[in-house]
N, C-alpha and C positions, 0 to 999 in steps of 0.2 A: 504494500500500500504506500509506503514512504517513497519507493522508487517512482511510482506514478505521479507523485506530487513534488518531484525534485525541483522544478522551476519555482514553485511557491516557497519551498524551504530555502532555496538559494537566495531568493529575494529577502526573506526574513533575516538571513545571515549576512546581508550586504554583499552577496556574490562571492563570499570567501569560502575556501576549503582549507583544512578539513572541518567537518561538522557532523553531528549525529542526530538522529531522530529515534525516539523510543515509543513503543506501543505495548499495552498490557491488556489482557482480556481472556475470554473463553475461546477455546478452539474446538472444532468438531471434525472428526475423521471417520467417515463411514467405512473406510477400507480396513480399519483396525479390527482385529479379533480380540475382544476383551479377555484378559486373564488376570484375575485378582485385582488388587488395588493399584498396581503399578502400570497397567496397560489398559487404558480406558478410551472410549470413543469421545468423551467430553472431558476436557481438562483445561486448567488455566496455564497460560504461558506469557512470557514477556520477551520482546525482541528489541534489539538495538541495531539500526542500520547506520554504519559509520562510513561516510562518503569521503574518499581520499583522492588527491591528485596523483597521477602516475609519475614515475621517473622516466626521463629520456636518456639518462646517462647509464650505460651498461655497467660501469664500475660500481654503481650504487645499488641498494635494494630496489626491487620493483615498485614498492610503495614508499611514500615519504616517511622519514623518521617520525615517530610519534612525539609530539612536543612534551609529553609527560613520561617519557621512557625512563628517565632517571629515577622516578618514584617507585618503579617496580623491578628494575633490572637485577637487583641483588636478592630478590626473593628466591629461596630454595624450595623447589617443588619436586614432586614425583612424576617422571615422564615414562611413558611406555611407547617408544617410537615404533614406526612402521618396520624398521629393520629388526628390532628386538622381537616383535611379534612373529615375524616370519621365521626367525631362528629359535622360537620358543624360549627367548631369553627373559631375564627379569626386568623389572622397572629400574630406573636409575634416578637418583636424587642429584639435582644440579640447579644452579641458579639460572634465571631466564637469560642472563647475559651469556653464560656458558652454552646454553642451548642454541642461542643465535650464532655464536662463534663456530659451533660444530655443524651448523647448517640444518639442524633438526626442524627449526621453525622457519617458515617462508619469509616473514617480514616482521618488522618491529610492531606494526599495528596489531597483528594477531597476538604477538607475544605480550603486548601491553594488556590486551583484554583477557589473556590467560591469567596474568597476574592479578588483575582487578577481580576476576571471577573467583580466584582462590581466596582473596581477601573477603569477598562477599560471603562465600560459603563458610569460612572459618570464623571471621570476626563478627559478621552480622547474623549468620544463621546458627552459629554455635557448634558446627561440626568439628571433629578433631582432625587436625592436619594429616596424621598418618593414614586416615581413612579416605583421603581425597587424592586422586591421581588424574593425570591428563594423558589420554590415549589418542594417538594419531590414527586417522583413518587409513586403512589399506587402499591402494590405488583402485581396486575393484569395488570398494565401498563408497568412493567419492562420486558425487554428481559429475557429469562430463564437463561442466563448465567451471568446476571448482579447481583451484590450484593448491589449496591446503585446507585441512579440516581437523580439528581436535575436539574430543569430547571430555568434559569434566565428569568423571565417574566417582561415585561414592560407594564404599563398601558397607553393606547392610545385610539383613537376614536373607536377601535374595542373591547375595554375591555382589559383584561390581555392577552398579546400576548407573546408566547414563542419565545425567540430570541437566547438563548444559552442552550445547553444541556451538562451536566457534568456527566459522567458515569464511574463507576468502572466496567470494562469489564472482570475482573479477568484475567485468562490466556487463555480464550476461543479462541481468534483469532489465537494465536501462536500454540495452540494444534491442531486446525483444519488444519492449513497450514502444520504442520508436518505430520498429518495423510494423507492428500491429496497428498503431494509431496514426502514424505520420507526424506525430508531435515531436519536436526537437527537444531532447533532454540532455543538454550539454552544459558544461562549465566553461567559463571564459576567463582568459588571462591576458591583460594588457601587456604588450611588449614594449619595453623602453625604446628599442630601436626597431622600427618596422623593417620587414624583410621582403625581398622579391622572390617569388617561387614560380617555377614552371610546372604545369601538370597537364596530363592527358585526360580530357574530360569527354563524357557523353552529354551532348546538348540536345534536349528534347525539342522537336519542331511541333509546336502546339496545334497548328492547323491540321496536318495529317493525323496527329494523335487524336484530336477531337473527333475527326470523322471516323476513326477506327474504333475508339473506345467510348465515345460519347461521355456519359456521366462518370466513367472511370478514368478519364484523361488526367485529372489532377493527381491521382494516386500513382499512375504510371510515370508521369513527369517527375514527381517527387522521388520515385525510386531511381530513375535515371540520374537525376541531379545528385543523389546521395551515393552513387557508385564511387569507389576508390579508383585510383589510377590503374591498378592491376586488373580490377573487375571491368573497367571500361575497355582496356586493351583486349581482354578475353572476348567481350561482347563484339568489339569491332572485328576481331579475327573471325568469329562465327558468322557475322554478317557478310564478310568478304568471301568466306568459303561456301556458304549455303544460300546467299541471297536473302536470308532472313535469320532471325534469332529468337529464341524463346527465353523469357525471364520469369521468375517467380515474384509476384507482386502481392503485398499485403494490402487489402482493402478495408476501410473502416466497416465495423459491424460484421466482419466475416472472420470466423475462427481459423480458417486455413488459407495460406497463400494460394493465389490462382495463377495458372500458367497464361502468359500473354505473349502472343506472337508479334514481333516487331518486323516491319519492312523498312528498307533503306530510306524512303522519304520521311520516316517518323523520327529519325535520330541522326545527328551529325556528330562527328568525332573531330576534336581540335586539341592542339596543344596551346594552352592559354597561359598568359603571364599575369599573376596577381600580386598586388602589394598588400602584404598581410601586417596589420597592426594589432590584431586580436587573435590569439590562439584559442581555438575551440577544441575541446576534447571530452570524451566520455569518462566520468569519474569511476574509480574502482569502488567496490562495496565490500566491507568486512562486516559480518553479521554474527554477533553472539545471540543465541536463542536459549532462554531459560525455561525449563519445565517447572513452573512454580508448584504445581500439585505434587510432583515427585519430591522436590526439595523439602516441602512441608512434611511429607510422609516419612522421609528418611531421618 
């Protein structure tokens, strides 16, 4: 829900990143098979969506350093890494800073929320620190769009029970919302020194597009204008080889993208020169999700 309202949240925060939005309430999952008190179809949960600018420097972490990293980096926690699970190895106790240095955790923002989650469970909820561990998801357990994911697990009468999930969701949610609705969900950064860039673009020709797609012309035109350079070159090559090309376009109020056949008069391909004074980019999202009902039970 927070991803869909990014533009309003950015406005509230003066256009600055990073920032976070939190929601709390009841959740309902019909696909769950209830078992005891710990696996229910109705439960209470809380989520934080932390929106971050990405790094462009390959020498640095993919996400920006968290501004409050120093407040948690020396916390010693129990980690069960992906490698340890595959080798049937034990948990390891180490500080968050050591876990980052070893490359166990993908970025400082996830590490920060691991630390804050540990403090919440121990200091606020009264759980004993030796009964709390952080387990990294195996590759086969992670969603296809996630780059890293950790669960806070608590040892109880049921064994180790997942109570909190902390995931790096990359920019998947925002990208999917943009494709489905056509609404731009981007952050903007003013450049001190404007730059000139050349790019290969697909330029929609609205007359032929309007005759071919009528009411769907705006969605097709928006799709073409949003193509990256590599996608535009692939489309141009397909048009040259076949005399036509097919693209998948998301239309408002339709759940699935629709195949649209483009003919040469409908699109032009050009290398354009732009003077860029504002950099637009899709923010990354790190999401800690708390199972409030489970935390209260354990």
